[in-house]
C-alpha positions in Angstrom: -9.2 -2.5 17.5 -7.5 -0.3 14.8 -5.6 1.6 17.5 -4.3 -1.7 18.9 -3.3 -2.9 15.4 -1.5 0.4 14.7 0.1 0.4 18.2 2.9 -1.9 17.0 2.6 -4.2 20.0 2.2 -7.3 17.9 5.4 -8.2 16.1 6.4 -11.8 15.3 8.9 -13.1 12.7 8.4 -16.4 11.0 11.0 -18.4 9.1 8.5 -20.5 7.2 5.3 -19.5 5.4 2.0 -20.9 6.6 0.3 -21.4 3.3 -2.3 -23.5 4.9 -3.4 -20.7 7.2 -3.6 -18.2 4.3 -5.7 -20.7 2.2 -8.0 -21.4 5.1 -8.6 -17.8 5.9 -9.3 -16.9 2.2 -11.6 -20.0 1.9 -13.5 -19.2 5.0 -14.0 -15.5 4.1 -14.8 -15.8 0.5 -16.4 -19.2 0.0 -17.9 -20.5 3.2 -18.4 -18.4 6.3 -19.4 -14.9 5.5 -22.1 -13.9 3.0 -21.5 -11.0 0.6 -23.6 -8.7 2.8 -21.3 -9.1 5.7 -18.3 -8.4 3.5 -19.8 -5.1 2.5 -20.8 -4.2 6.0 -17.5 -5.0 7.8 -14.8 -4.4 5.2 -12.2 -3.3 7.7 -12.6 -6.4 9.9 -12.2 -8.5 6.8 -9.1 -6.6 5.8 -7.5 -7.2 9.2 -8.2 -10.9 8.9 -6.8 -11.2 5.4 -3.8 -9.1 6.4 -2.9 -11.7 9.0 -2.9 -14.4 6.4 -0.9 -12.3 3.9 1.6 -11.5 6.6 2.7 -15.1 6.7 3.5 -15.1 3.0 5.4 -11.8 2.6 9.1 -12.5 2.3 11.3 -9.7 3.6 15.1 -10.3 3.7 14.4 -14.1 3.9 12.1 -13.8 6.9 8.4 -13.5 7.1 7.3 -10.5 9.2 3.7 -10.3 10.4 4.3 -6.9 11.8 5.0 -5.6 8.3 1.4 -6.2 7.3 0.0 -4.5 10.3 2.3 -1.6 9.7 0.7 -1.1 6.2 -2.9 -1.2 7.4 -3.3 2.7 7.2 -3.0 2.4 3.5 -5.7 -0.2 3.4 -7.9 2.0 5.5 -7.3 4.5 2.7 -8.8 2.0 0.3 -11.7 1.3 2.6 -12.5 5.0 2.9 -12.4 5.5 -0.9 -14.6 2.5 -1.3 -17.4 4.6 0.1 -16.9 7.0 -2.8 -17.1 4.4 -5.5 -18.0 0.7 -5.4 -16.8 -0.3 -8.8 -14.0 0.8 -11.2 -10.4 0.2 -12.1 -7.8 0.1 -9.4 -4.0 0.0 -9.9 -1.2 -1.0 -7.5 1.8 0.3 -9.4 4.4 -1.1 -7.1 2.7 -4.3 -5.9 5.3 -6.7 -4.8 5.1 -8.9 -2.8 1.3 -8.6 -2.9 -0.1 -8.0 0.6 -1.3 -4.5 -0.3 -2.8 -5.7 -3.6 -4.7 -8.5 -1.9 -6.2 -6.2 0.7 -7.2 -3.6 -1.9 -8.9 -6.2 -3.9 -10.7 -7.5 -0.9 -11.8 -4.1 0.4 -13.6 -3.0 -2.7 -16.2 -5.6 -3.7 -16.8 -4.3 -7.2 -13.4 -3.1 -8.5 -10.9 -4.9 -10.7 -7.3 -4.5 -9.5 -4.3 -4.4 -11.7 -1.0 -5.2 -10.0 2.3 -4.1 -11.6 5.6 -5.7 -10.5 8.7 -5.9 -12.7 10.8 -8.3 -10.6 10.0 -11.9 -11.5 10.3 -13.4 -7.9 8.1 -10.6 -6.4 5.6 -10.9 -9.2 5.3 -14.7 -8.4 4.6 -13.7 -4.8 1.9 -11.2 -5.9 0.2 -14.0 -7.9 0.4 -16.3 -4.9 -1.0 -13.7 -2.4 -3.8 -12.6 -4.7 -5.0 -16.0 -5.9 -8.8 -16.2 -6.0 -9.1 -12.4 -5.9 -10.1 -10.1 -8.9 -6.4 -9.2 -9.6 -4.5 -9.1 -12.9 -0.7 -9.2 -12.4 1.5 -7.6 -15.0 5.3 -8.1 -15.0 6.2 -4.7 -16.4 8.0 -1.5 -15.3 5.6 0.8 -13.6 7.2 3.8 -15.3 6.1 2.5 -18.7 3.5 -0.2 -18.1 1.7 0.1 -21.4 -1.7 0.3 -19.7 -4.8 2.1 -21.0 -5.3 5.3 -18.9 -8.5 5.7 -16.9 -7.9 4.1 -13.5 -10.1 5.4 -10.7 -7.7 4.7 -7.9 -3.9 4.3 -8.1 -1.6 3.3 -5.2 2.1 4.1 -5.6 3.9 2.5 -2.6 7.2 3.6 -4.1 10.6 2.0 -3.6 12.5 4.1 -1.1 15.4 4.2 1.3 13.3 2.4 3.9 14.6 4.7 6.6 11.2 4.7 8.2 11.6 1.0 9.1 14.9 1.3 11.0 13.2 0.0 14.2 12.6 -3.3 12.4 15.7 -3.3 10.2 18.4 -1.4 12.1 21.1 -2.9 9.8 19.6 -0.9 6.9 21.5 2.2 8.2 24.7 0.5 7.2 23.5 -0.5 3.8 22.2 3.0 2.7 24.4 5.8 1.5 23.5 9.5 0.9 24.0 8.9 -2.8 21.1 6.5 -2.8 18.6 9.3 -2.2 18.8 11.1 -5.6 18.6 7.8 -7.5 15.5 6.7 -5.6 14.0 10.2 -5.8 14.2 10.1 -9.6 12.5 6.7 -9.7 9.8 8.0 -7.3 9.1 11.0 -9.5 8.9 8.9 -12.6 6.5 6.4 -10.9 4.3 9.1 -9.6 4.2 10.8 -13.0 3.2 7.5 -14.6 0.4 7.0 -12.0 -1.0 10.5 -12.7 -1.0 9.8 -16.4 -2.9 6.5 -15.9 -5.6 8.1 -13.6 -8.8 9.4 -15.0 -9.8 13.1 -14.3 -11.3 13.1 -10.8 -9.5 9.9 -9.9 -7.2 9.7 -6.9 -3.5 8.7 -6.5 -2.1 7.7 -3.2 1.7 8.2 -3.0 3.3 6.5 -0.1 6.8 5.7 1.1 8.3 4.0 4.2 10.6 6.9 4.6 10.5 10.3 6.4 13.2 11.8 4.2 11.9 15.0 2.7 13.5 14.3 -0.6 11.3 11.2 -0.9 8.1 12.6 0.6 7.0 16.2 0.3 9.7 17.0 -2.2 8.4 14.4 -4.6 4.8 15.6 -4.2 5.8 19.3 -4.6 7.5 18.5 -7.8 4.4 16.6 -9.1 2.1 19.5 -8.1 4.3 21.8 -10.2 4.4 19.5 -13.2 0.9 17.9 -13.4 -2.7 19.0 -13.2 -3.3 17.6 -9.7 -4.7 18.8 -6.4 -3.4 17.7 -3.0 -6.3 16.4 -0.9 -6.3 16.4 2.9 -5.0 12.9 3.6 -5.7 13.0 7.3 -9.4 12.0 7.3 -8.4 8.8 5.5 -6.5 7.8 8.6 -9.3 8.4 11.1 -9.3 7.6 14.0 -5.5 8.0 14.2 -4.7 11.3 15.9 -1.7 13.7 16.1 -1.3 13.8 12.3 -0.1 17.4 12.1 -1.4 20.2 10.0 -1.8 18.3 6.8 -2.5 18.0 4.0 -0.2 15.0 4.0 0.3 12.3 6.6 3.7 11.5 8.2 3.5 8.7 10.7 6.2 8.2 13.4 7.2 5.2 15.5 7.3 7.3 18.7 3.9 8.9 18.1 1.9 6.3 16.3 3.6 3.0 16.9 4.1 2.4 13.2 7.0 2.7 10.8 7.7 6.3 9.7 5.4 6.1 6.7 4.4 9.0 4.5 1.2 9.3 2.5 -0.2 11.9 0.1 -3.6 11.7 -1.6 -3.7 13.5 -5.0 -6.7 14.2 -7.2 -6.2 14.4 -10.9 -7.7 17.1 -13.0 
């Protein structure tokens, strides 16, 4: 099932949001159909179901792309895997808009409280809409200085990037991006990752992710963090099991021609 989802074969664009579908899915999963025991036993299936609903509500360039949510499922598998390490705790989505990732992280871990940070007002509104009914606190602050108490167990940094890994879905982006964009975004990415590390407790884990294969936005950012902060790079590949052909590690770089996804990068970093 997961291989089919990651295969990229299911891609539909919607021009209107099906709020009714999202509401019914959430209601069925959390209030009526499935007891808590089933939620604990089949978290990945629940995540896939919720991702379908969230896919209708994520606005991207004025369209609603269901394929975007499926493309992000590897990061939610990361959350599902880490769920086996710790059932409760404080989780942080430092770049949460428009909220699909946050909703799935909150759903995958039955005992954690998720904090979502999003500085843009419109996107913060979408996070609130997409996480309604879930244990999520939405903060409209800058992730670089969010004013939060440190001590989070798990932090996701799906950082703003050039988006070059999504050119198969947004080919026009190549005309909107310039080489000068990379240094500005790389500085923002370094600052966001540094903030995430400061907010994570010793022994906690940060997942740094971008939808870009550009080395200045991926391994370059992580290498700089390893030099500056007391962190250790974990082997990220087991978190993406059963996806194969992930290279030598420790990081994961997905490719459209190999994995059927956007060219996404992920690095798991343990603090302390």
